[in-house]
C-alpha positions in Angstrom: 3.9 -58.6 -20.8 5.3 -54.7 -20.5 8.0 -53.6 -18.3 7.0 -52.8 -14.9 8.2 -48.8 -14.0 9.0 -48.5 -10.2 9.7 -45.1 -8.8 12.5 -44.9 -6.2 10.4 -42.8 -3.3 13.7 -41.4 -2.1 14.9 -40.1 -5.1 11.6 -38.4 -5.6 11.7 -36.6 -2.3 12.8 -33.6 -2.5 10.9 -32.9 -5.8 7.8 -33.5 -4.0 8.6 -31.5 -0.8 9.5 -28.7 -3.8 6.2 -29.5 -5.5 4.1 -29.4 -2.2 5.4 -26.0 -1.3 4.8 -24.5 -4.6 1.2 -26.0 -3.8 1.3 -24.1 -0.6 2.3 -20.7 -2.5 -0.2 -20.7 -5.3 -3.2 -21.4 -2.7 -1.5 -18.2 -0.7 -4.7 -16.1 -1.6 -6.9 -18.3 0.4 -5.6 -17.1 3.5 -6.6 -13.3 2.7 -10.1 -14.4 2.0 -12.4 -11.8 3.8 -15.4 -13.0 5.5 -18.3 -12.9 3.2 -21.7 -11.2 4.5 -24.1 -13.3 6.5 -27.6 -14.1 4.9 -29.3 -12.9 8.3 -27.8 -10.1 9.7 -28.3 -10.1 13.6 -29.5 -6.9 15.9 -26.5 -4.7 16.4 -24.2 -6.2 13.9 -23.1 -4.2 10.6 -25.4 -4.5 7.6 -23.3 -4.3 4.4 -27.2 -4.0 2.4 -27.7 -1.2 4.2 -24.2 0.4 4.2 -23.9 -0.4 0.6 -27.4 1.4 -0.2 -26.1 4.4 1.8 -23.0 4.8 -0.5 -25.1 4.2 -3.6 -27.1 6.9 -3.0 -24.4 9.0 -2.1 -22.3 8.4 -5.3 -25.2 8.9 -7.3 -24.5 8.5 -10.9 -20.5 7.6 -9.7 -18.9 10.6 -11.1 -15.2 11.8 -10.2 -15.7 14.2 -7.7 -12.6 15.9 -6.8 -11.7 18.5 -4.0 -13.6 21.3 -4.4 -15.9 20.8 -7.7 -19.5 21.0 -8.3 -19.4 17.1 -8.4 -18.1 17.2 -4.5 -20.4 19.4 -3.9 -23.3 17.1 -4.7 -22.0 14.5 -3.0 -21.6 16.4 -0.2 -25.0 17.5 0.0 -26.5 13.5 -0.4 -24.0 12.4 2.4 -25.1 15.3 4.7 -28.7 14.1 3.7 -27.9 10.4 4.8 -26.2 11.8 7.9 -29.7 13.4 8.7 -31.6 10.6 8.1 -29.8 8.2 10.8 -30.2 11.3 13.7 -27.2 13.2 13.4 -26.6 16.9 12.8 -23.8 17.5 10.4 -22.4 20.5 10.2 -19.7 22.2 7.3 -16.6 23.8 8.6 -15.2 25.4 5.5 -11.5 26.6 5.1 -8.7 27.4 2.3 -5.4 25.4 3.3 -2.2 24.7 1.8 -0.5 21.7 3.6 2.9 20.3 3.3 4.2 16.6 3.4 7.0 15.2 5.8 10.2 15.4 4.4 9.1 16.6 1.3 8.8 19.8 -0.5 5.3 19.9 -1.8 2.7 22.3 -0.8 -0.9 21.8 -1.8 -3.8 24.3 -1.5 -7.6 23.5 -1.5 -10.7 25.0 -0.3 -11.9 22.2 2.0 -15.4 21.9 3.3 -15.2 19.2 6.0 -18.2 17.8 7.5 -18.5 16.5 11.0 -20.8 15.5 13.7 -20.6 14.5 17.0 -22.4 10.9 19.1 -22.7 12.0 22.6 -20.8 10.3 25.3 -19.0 10.5 28.9 -16.0 13.0 29.8 -13.3 11.0 28.3 -11.6 12.4 25.4 -13.2 11.7 22.3 -12.9 9.1 19.5 -12.2 10.2 16.5 -13.7 8.3 12.9 -12.0 9.5 10.1 -12.5 9.1 6.5 -12.8 11.4 3.5 -15.3 12.1 0.7 -13.5 13.1 -2.3 -12.2 11.5 -4.8 -9.5 11.5 -7.6 -10.6 13.4 -11.0 -9.7 10.0 -12.3 -12.7 8.1 -11.1 -15.6 7.7 -8.8 -13.8 6.1 -5.3 -16.5 3.9 -4.6 -13.9 1.9 -2.4 -11.0 5.2 -1.8 -12.7 6.2 0.3 -16.0 5.2 -0.1 -16.0 1.9 1.6 -14.9 4.3 4.3 -17.9 6.4 4.4 -19.9 3.4 4.2 -18.4 2.2 7.2 -18.6 5.2 9.2 -22.1 6.1 8.5 -23.4 2.5 9.8 -21.1 2.1 12.4 -22.7 5.8 13.6 -26.2 4.2 12.9 -25.3 1.3 15.4 -23.6 3.8 18.3 -25.9 6.8 18.8 -28.2 4.4 20.8 -25.9 3.0 22.6 -24.1 4.1 26.1 -20.6 5.3 25.2 -17.9 6.2 27.8 -16.6 9.0 25.6 -18.2 11.3 22.6 -17.7 9.7 18.8 -16.6 12.7 16.3 -17.3 11.5 12.8 -15.3 13.7 10.4 -15.9 13.2 6.6 -12.8 15.3 5.1 -12.5 17.2 1.9 -9.1 17.2 -0.4 -7.1 14.4 1.0 -6.2 13.3 -2.1 -4.7 16.4 -3.3 -2.4 16.9 0.1 -4.4 16.0 3.2 -5.6 19.2 3.2 -9.1 18.3 5.5 -7.3 16.3 7.8 -4.8 18.8 8.2 -7.7 21.8 8.8 -8.7 19.6 11.6 -5.7 18.7 13.8 -4.4 22.3 13.4 -7.6 24.7 13.8 -10.6 22.7 14.6 -11.5 23.3 17.9 -12.7 19.7 18.3 -9.5 18.4 17.6 -8.7 19.7 21.1 -11.5 16.8 22.2 -10.2 13.9 20.7 -7.6 11.3 22.8 -8.3 7.9 20.1 -8.5 7.8 16.3 -9.9 5.2 13.3 -8.8 5.9 10.2 -10.1 4.3 6.8 -8.5 3.9 3.7 -8.4 2.0 0.4 -5.6 1.0 -2.2 -8.1 -1.3 -4.2 -11.5 -3.0 -4.3 -11.3 -5.8 -2.8 -9.4 -8.2 -0.5 -9.5 -8.2 3.7 -9.5 -4.8 5.7 -5.7 -5.3 7.0 -4.8 -3.2 10.1 -2.2 -1.5 8.3 -0.5 1.3 11.0 -1.0 2.0 14.7 0.2 4.7 17.0 3.7 4.5 18.6 4.4 3.2 21.3 1.4 0.5 20.1 0.6 -1.5 23.1 -2.5 -0.2 23.6 -4.1 0.3 20.3 -2.9 -3.3 19.5 -4.8 -4.7 22.9 -7.8 -2.4 21.8 -7.4 -4.0 18.5 -6.7 -7.8 19.4 -10.0 -7.4 21.9 -12.2 -6.1 19.2 -11.4 -7.9 16.1 -13.3 -10.8 15.1 -11.3 -11.5 12.0 -8.1 -9.8 12.6 -5.6 -9.1 9.5 -2.6 -6.9 10.8 1.1 -7.7 11.6 3.8 -5.7 13.0 5.6 -5.8 9.7 3.3 -3.5 8.1 3.5 -1.1 10.9 7.5 -1.0 10.2 7.0 0.0 6.3 4.6 3.1 7.2 7.3 4.3 9.2 9.7 3.6 6.5 8.2 4.1 3.2 6.4 7.4 1.9 3.0 7.6 3.7 0.3 9.9 2.2 -2.8 9.0 4.7 -4.5 11.4 6.5 -2.9 9.7 9.5 0.4 11.9 8.8 -1.7 14.7 9.9 -2.8 13.4 12.8 -0.1 11.9 14.2 1.9 14.9 15.9 -1.2 15.2 18.3 -0.3 11.9 19.6 -3.4 10.2 19.8 -3.8 6.5 20.2 -5.1 5.0 16.4 -6.1 2.1 14.6 -5.5 2.7 10.3 -7.5 0.3 8.3 -7.2 -0.3 4.5 -8.2 -2.9 1.7 -5.6 -3.4 -0.9 -6.9 -6.3 -3.1 -6.7 -5.2 -7.0 -4.6 -1.7 -7.0 -5.4 -2.1 -11.1 -8.6 0.1 -9.9 -7.6 2.1 -7.3 -7.2 5.7 -8.6 -8.8 4.9 -11.7 -12.8 5.0 -13.6 -12.6 1.4 -12.2 -13.1 1.8 -8.5 -16.9 1.6 -8.9 -19.8 0.4 -6.7 -20.1 -2.9 -8.8 -16.3 -3.3 -8.5 -16.6 -3.2 -4.9 -16.1 -6.6 -3.0 -19.0 -7.2 -0.7 -17.2 -9.1 1.4 -14.5 -6.3 1.7 -17.1 -3.7 2.6 -18.7 -6.2 5.2 -15.1 -7.2 6.8 -14.0 -3.1 6.9 -17.6 -2.3 8.4 -17.8 -5.1 10.9 -14.4 -4.7 12.2 -14.4 -0.7 12.2 -17.6 -1.1 14.2 -15.8 -3.8 16.9 -13.3 -1.4 17.0 -15.5 1.8 17.3 -17.2 0.0 20.7 -14.2 -0.8 22.0 -12.1 2.3 22.0 -15.3 4.3 22.6 -15.5 2.3 25.7 -14.1 2.5 29.3 -10.3 2.9 29.2 -8.9 -0.9 30.1 -5.7 -1.6 31.8 -3.4 0.6 30.4 -0.5 -1.3 28.0 2.4 0.1 27.5 5.5 -0.2 25.4 5.5 -1.6 21.6 4.2 -4.7 21.0 5.4 -7.5 18.1 1.8 -8.8 16.5 0.6 -11.0 13.4 -2.5 -12.6 12.2 -2.9 -16.5 11.7 -4.9 -17.0 8.3 -7.2 -14.1 9.6 -8.2 -16.3 12.4 -6.3 -15.1 15.4 -4.1 -12.5 16.6 -0.6 -13.2 18.2 0.9 -10.6 20.2 4.1 -10.4 22.8 5.8 -7.5 23.7 9.0 -6.0 21.8 11.4 -6.9 24.6 10.2 -10.4 24.9 10.3 -11.1 21.4 13.7 -9.9 21.1 14.5 -12.2 23.7 13.4 -14.9 22.9 14.8 -14.7 19.2 18.2 -14.0 21.0 18.3 -16.9 22.9 16.8 -18.7 19.9 19.5 -17.9 17.6 22.1 -18.3 20.2 21.1 -21.7 21.0 21.4 -23.0 17.5 24.9 -21.7 17.0 25.9 -23.3 20.5 24.2 -26.3 19.1 25.6 -25.9 15.3 29.4 -25.8 17.2 28.8 -28.8 19.4 27.6 -31.1 16.7 30.3 -29.5 14.2 27.4 -28.5 11.6 29.3 -25.1 10.4 29.7 -27.1 6.6 26.0 -28.2 6.4 25.2 -24.2 7.8 27.3 -22.6 4.8 25.7 -25.2 2.1 22.3 -24.2 3.6 23.2 -20.4 3.4 24.3 -20.9 0.3 20.7 -22.3 -0.6 19.0 -19.5 0.4 21.4 -16.7 -1.4 21.4 -18.9 -4.7 17.5 -19.3 -4.7 16.8 -15.8 -3.7 19.5 -14.2 -6.6 18.3 -16.6 -9.0 14.6 -15.6 -8.7 15.6 -11.9 -8.3 17.9 -12.3 -11.6 15.4 -14.2 -13.5 12.6 -11.4 -12.5 14.6 -8.6 -14.4 15.5 -10.9 -17.3 11.8 -11.2 -18.0 11.3 -7.4 -17.5 14.1 -6.8 -19.9 12.2 -9.3 -22.5 8.5 -7.7 -21.8 8.8 -4.4 -20.8 5.9 -2.8 -18.2 4.1 -4.8 -15.6 3.3 -7.5 -17.7 2.0 -9.5 -14.7 -0.8 -7.4 -13.9 -3.9 -9.2 -15.1 -2.1 -12.4 -13.8 0.2 -11.6 -10.8 0.2 -14.8 -9.2 1.5 -17.0 -12.4 4.9 -14.6 -12.4 5.0 -14.5 -8.8 4.8 -18.6 -8.6 7.4 -18.4 -11.1 10.0 -16.4 -9.1 8.9 -18.7 -6.0 9.5 -21.8 -8.0 13.0 -20.5 -9.4 14.2 -19.9 -5.7 12.7 -23.4 -4.6 14.5 -24.8 -7.7 17.7 -23.3 -7.3 17.6 -23.8 -3.5 17.0 -27.7 -3.8 19.7 -28.3 -6.2 22.0 -26.6 -3.4 20.5 -28.0 -0.7 20.9 -31.6 -2.5 24.7 -32.0 -2.1 24.4 -31.2 1.6 21.9 -34.0 1.9 24.3 -36.5 0.6 27.2 -35.4 2.9 25.3 -34.8 6.2 23.2 -36.4 8.4 19.3 -35.4 8.7 19.7 -33.9 11.9 22.7 -31.9 11.2 20.9 -30.5 7.8 17.5 -29.8 10.4 20.3 -27.4 12.6 21.9 -25.7 9.8 18.4 -24.9 7.9 16.8 -23.6 11.5 20.3 -21.6 12.4 20.0 -20.1 8.5 16.5 -18.9 9.3 17.1 -17.7 12.9 20.3 -15.6 11.6 18.4 -14.0 8.5 15.7 -13.0 11.3 18.0 -11.6 13.5 19.0 -9.5 10.5 15.6 -8.6 9.3 14.8 -7.6 12.8 17.4 -4.9 12.9 15.9 -2.7 9.9 12.3 -4.5 10.6 11.6 -5.1 14.4 8.1 -6.1 13.7 9.7 -8.9 12.0 10.5 -10.5 15.3 7.5 -12.3 15.8 7.8 -14.1 12.5 10.8 -15.8 13.1 9.8 -17.0 16.6 6.9 -19.1 16.6 7.9 -21.8 14.3 11.7 -21.8 15.6 10.6 -22.3 19.3 8.8 -25.6 18.0 12.3 -26.6 15.8 14.5 -25.5 18.3 13.0 -27.5 21.3 13.1 -30.3 19.0 16.8 -29.8 17.9 17.7 -29.8 21.6 15.8 -33.2 22.2 18.2 -36.2 22.3 18.0 -39.9 23.7 14.2 -41.4 23.9 13.0 -37.7 23.0 14.7 -37.5 19.5 11.5 -39.0 17.7 9.5 -36.4 19.7 11.9 -33.8 18.5 11.8 -34.7 14.9 7.9 -34.5 15.1 8.4 -30.9 16.5 10.8 -29.6 13.7 8.5 -30.9 10.9 5.8 -29.2 12.9 8.1 -26.0 13.1 8.8 -26.1 9.6 5.1 -26.2 8.6 4.0 -23.5 11.0 7.1 -21.1 9.3 5.6 -22.2 5.9 1.8 -21.2 6.4 2.8 -18.0 8.5 5.6 -17.0 5.5 2.9 -18.0 3.1 0.7 -15.2 4.5 3.6 -12.6 4.7 4.3 -13.3 1.2 0.8 -13.3 0.0 0.4 -9.3 1.6 3.3 -8.3 0.6 2.9 -9.2 -3.1 -0.5 -7.2 -2.9 1.4 -4.0 -1.4 3.9 -4.1 -4.6 2.0 -4.7 -7.3 3.6 -2.4 -9.2 6.9 -4.7 -8.1 9.7 -5.5 -7.8 8.4 -9.0 -7.7 11.7 -10.6 -6.7 11.3 -8.4 -3.2 9.8 -11.8 -1.8 12.4 -14.1 -3.0 14.5 -14.4 0.5 10.9 -15.2 2.0 10.1 -17.9 -0.1 13.3 -19.1 0.3 13.3 -19.2 4.1 9.8 -20.3 4.1 10.9 -23.4 2.2 14.0 -23.9 3.4 13.6 -26.2 6.6 11.3 -28.6 4.9 13.7 -29.1 1.4 16.5 -29.9 4.6 14.6 -32.5 5.6 14.0 -34.4 2.3 17.2 -33.3 0.2 19.3 -36.6 0.7 19.2 -38.7 -2.3 17.4 -36.5 -4.8 17.8 -38.0 -8.4 19.2 -35.4 -11.2 15.3 -36.1 -12.7 13.8 -35.0 -9.9 15.8 -31.5 -9.5 15.6 -31.0 -12.9 11.6 -31.4 -12.5 11.5 -28.7 -10.5 13.6 -26.5 -12.8 10.9 -27.5 -16.0 8.1 -26.3 -13.6 9.7 -23.1 -13.1 10.9 -22.4 -16.7 7.1 -23.5 -17.7 5.7 -20.7 -15.2 8.0 -18.3 -16.8 6.7 -19.2 -20.5 3.4 -18.7 -19.2 4.0 -15.4 -17.3 5.6 -13.9 -20.5 2.8 -14.9 -22.8 -0.2 -14.3 -20.9 -2.6 -11.2 -21.5 -1.0 -8.0 -19.4 -4.7 -6.9 -19.1 -8.1 -8.2 -18.2 -11.5 -7.1 -17.5 -11.2 -7.3 -14.1 -7.7 -6.1 -14.0 -7.1 -3.3 -16.6 -4.2 -1.6 -17.7 -3.3 1.8 -16.9 -3.3 4.4 -19.8 -3.5 7.9 -19.6 -3.6 10.1 -22.5 -2.6 13.4 -22.3 -1.9 16.3 -24.4 1.1 18.4 -23.4 2.2 21.8 -24.6 5.3 23.5 -23.7 5.4 27.3 -24.5 9.0 27.4 -23.7 10.1 25.5 -26.6 7.2 25.9 -28.7 6.6 22.1 -29.3 3.4 20.0 -28.3 3.3 16.3 -27.9 0.6 13.5 -26.9 2.0 11.8 -23.7 0.9 8.1 -22.8 1.4 7.1 -19.3 1.1 2.8 -19.4 3.9 2.5 -17.2 6.1 1.4 -20.0 3.8 -1.5 -21.8 4.5 -1.2 -25.1 1.4 0.8 -27.3 -0.4 -1.1 -29.8 0.8 -1.2 -33.4 -2.3 1.0 -34.0 -0.6 3.6 -32.4 1.9 3.9 -34.9 0.3 6.1 -37.2 0.9 8.7 -34.5 4.4 7.9 -33.9 7.5 7.9 -34.0 6.6 7.0 -30.1 9.6 7.9 -27.5 9.9 7.0 -23.7 10.4 10.4 -22.0 10.0 12.3 -19.3 7.5 15.2 -19.4 8.7 18.7 -18.1 6.8 18.4 -14.9 7.3 14.7 -13.9 10.2 12.5 -14.1 8.0 9.1 -14.7 8.3 7.8 -18.0 5.9 8.0 -20.8 5.5 7.5 -24.3 5.5 10.9 -26.4 4.8 11.5 -30.0 4.7 14.9 -31.6 1.4 16.9 -31.6 0.0 19.8 -33.2 -0.6 22.9 -30.5 -4.1 23.1 -29.4 -5.4 26.0 -27.3 -6.3 24.7 -23.7 -5.7 26.1 -20.3 -3.8 28.6 -20.0 -3.1 29.7 -16.4 -1.2 32.4 -14.7 0.1 34.5 -11.8 0.6 38.0 -11.1 2.9 39.2 -8.6 1.3 41.5 -6.2 4.1 42.4 -3.9 7.6 41.5 -3.4 9.4 42.6 -0.4 13.0 41.9 0.7 13.2 39.8 3.6 16.8 38.9 4.8 19.1 38.2 2.1 16.2 37.2 0.3 12.8 38.1 -0.8 8.9 37.5 0.3 6.3 37.2 -2.9 2.8 37.3 -2.9 1.2 35.9 -6.0 -2.3 36.2 -7.4 -3.1 32.9 -9.2 -5.2 32.6 -12.2 -6.5 29.1 -13.3 -7.7 30.2 -16.8 -10.0 27.2 -17.5 -7.8 24.8 -15.6 -8.9 22.2 -12.8 -5.5 22.6 -11.2 -1.7 24.9 -11.4 1.3 24.1 -10.0 3.9 26.3 -9.4 7.5 24.4 -9.8 11.1 25.6 -8.7 14.0 23.8 -9.9 15.6 21.9 -6.9 18.6 24.5 -6.7 16.3 27.4 -6.2 16.6 28.5 -3.0 12.6 28.4 -1.6 12.4 28.4 2.1 8.7 28.4 2.5 5.4 28.4 0.3 1.7 28.5 1.3 -1.1 31.1 2.5 -0.1 34.4 3.6 1.1 34.6 6.9 1.1 30.8 7.1 3.5 29.6 4.7 5.3 26.1 5.2 8.9 26.0 5.9 10.7 23.1 4.2 12.3 20.3 6.6 16.3 20.4 5.9 15.7 16.2 5.8 13.4 16.9 2.6 14.5 14.9 -0.2 16.0 17.0 -2.6 13.3 17.2 -5.0 11.9 20.4 -6.8 9.6 22.5 -4.6 6.0 22.5 -5.3 2.9 24.6 -5.0 -0.2 23.3 -6.2 -3.8 24.3 -6.0 -6.6 22.3 -6.8 -10.3 23.3 -7.2 -12.1 26.2 -8.5 -10.8 28.3 -5.2 -7.8 28.6 -6.9 -9.0 31.4 -9.4 -7.7 34.7 -7.6 -6.0 32.5 -4.7 -3.0 34.9 -2.9 0.0 32.8 -1.8 3.4 33.7 -1.1 7.0 32.4 -1.8 9.7 33.1 0.3 13.1 33.0 -1.6 16.7 32.9 -0.3 17.9 35.2 -2.7 17.3 38.6 -3.9 17.8 37.6 -7.9 15.1 37.1 -10.0 14.3 33.3 -10.6 12.7 31.2 -13.3 9.8 28.8 -12.1 7.4 26.3 -14.3 3.9 27.2 -14.4 2.2 24.0 -14.8 -1.9 24.3 -15.8 -3.9 21.2 -16.2 -7.6 20.5 -17.3 -9.2 17.0 -16.4 -10.2 16.3 -19.8 -8.5 15.7 -23.0 -9.2 17.8 -25.7 -11.5 16.9 -28.8 -8.4 16.4 -31.3 -7.6 13.0 -28.6 -10.9 11.3 -29.9 -8.9 9.3 -32.4 -6.2 8.3 -29.9 -8.7 7.1 -27.2 -10.7 5.4 -29.5 -7.5 3.1 -30.3 -7.2 2.7 -26.5 -6.9 -1.3 -25.9 -10.1 -2.7 -24.5 -9.2 -3.5 -21.1 -7.4 -0.6 -20.3 -8.1 2.9 -18.5 -6.5 6.1 -16.8 -5.1 5.5 -13.5 -3.8 7.9 -11.1 -4.3 10.8 -13.2 -7.1 11.4 -15.9 -6.9 11.9 -19.4 -6.2 15.5 -19.4 -4.5 18.8 -21.1 -1.7 20.4 -19.8 0.1 23.5 -20.9 3.6 24.4 -19.3 4.8 27.8 -19.7 8.0 30.0 -17.5 7.5 32.6 -15.1 9.9 34.7 -13.8 9.7 36.2 -10.3 
């Protein structure tokens, strides 16, 4: 008879817990699945098929339609026809605009033709529904912002037949993609803006996923209360609104914030590989995403266009649980609860002499997070570029497995030296202290460190006959914390698709720690090794899997750049530093270097000069002003679709823009080059002004870009990988020259 193999469960508890956590993290995408459109549409509900039909007619042949182009003229005409068909009376508000960004040295100019219509209502300040109908020159924009156009038209179809406490103004603006010009014109110069009191803004940074409510007015209590009352499947959290304040934000809301309106901003962000690319098509736009966006916007519009509820004040913390419910508490209450929980945990730690296990658990979090970050960086050194692009879940799971493997390795000795109650207390104290630190930078994070820990701390404080109940409460808190953090990790990974992927390593460590602490005693070396082997296997898979697929293509833009200052020309390929196929070697050698007008690295190889867009400008006037000069320049497109006048950051440029409406630069603006760019046919003959802080002559760079590659690029384009397309910028022909002013 063969030997009977027995497994000591105690030795494998820690490994089993680790693998269950990994399984939960592997399935985190299920928490972000938007609801599917219903098979039968009930009267008064959002009709996905009808909304999609309108969008199909508006986009026509799905060509790119950037601002101030014949293609966008055609889209606008079809949009107005759809508006008229549902009983609206659209108007076009046309003007030239040059707008800047907060804390930026860039001013963008374009002629915009905003399409507006008003649905009558009561006397309360109006609700503004804002979307943009222009696309980038790279793709058709079916999601960005076709999803917004479709959602607002269907919402208008319903709202126009309902009683409203306030008018609803529909704004389909132009020029968002190159400088938020349409939103700026409406906010600053359109008389209708004076009637607005509330706003719903719709955006997209992908083609799938749920409609996240990612930004609100500040203070946000009233807006969040409206959202909570209206939302059926809410996806939102207060961390995202904090991120929106900390990171550069280029949505129309930037122009509307100074008005002080109450607002909600929605976006889908799934599969960013098709964002600003030819892949942003009707075929790629997820129907469930359209339904979720539309139904949430319709519900929010009905709520915000209705009578004002009892006014909420202050700031709210909020988070959804799997898109099924929204938890909200006030900021002061959340801060108080988190502070009390952390203080209670520290006092219990002192009373029970749990300082050593506390140090061990803290070391486990630090070690696991550091290991995840280090291996992620090493993988990037081995395989350059965004190698995870086609299958990001494999790499993110590899990071999580690394974190958990190292964390378990550190937690195991703590389990041998200390009993479960001390380990449990130490783990939750670490979680709470990390929550306090995180909340100092991101107050919206407080709510993520309250729900699970409340259960856990009650359990930790339980003694005597209540110990069993206390243990169960602590376990329940650990499971709740894992679910909450798992969804947050999934959301952050969607947002940080370009990396760094290790940014979620500390969250994975904190999500896992309370569960690992429960099972850390008696783990065998073989059990610990099995977790490490799983992590290694995932890293191997991440490094050998294709970096692109049909659904998630590689970014691959081909430009011809001709620099008249040096007399040299080059082919420049933007592929996010993914290595070029060997078939490109015959055009090489290729070297990674920035182009003259952009700091981002591109693969470059010498090319023959090609006649292309020239661009030009003439000095119409130069007038002394203070210690400097005010220049009036006349632009000449010279066959270009876009012109950029670029001054080095040490040139004293004080303001740029239209005559009489120049934009002065914020002293807190990032120390970057000063840029004035103009896009569209109206740039021909446009007069702009430059205010310099010096009377001496200065040299600037004039960049002329045509949104199409030269014929000579055909061979390179034929070699572009099968699953690859231009992203962010189209294949182009660019000419650079110096101008003295």
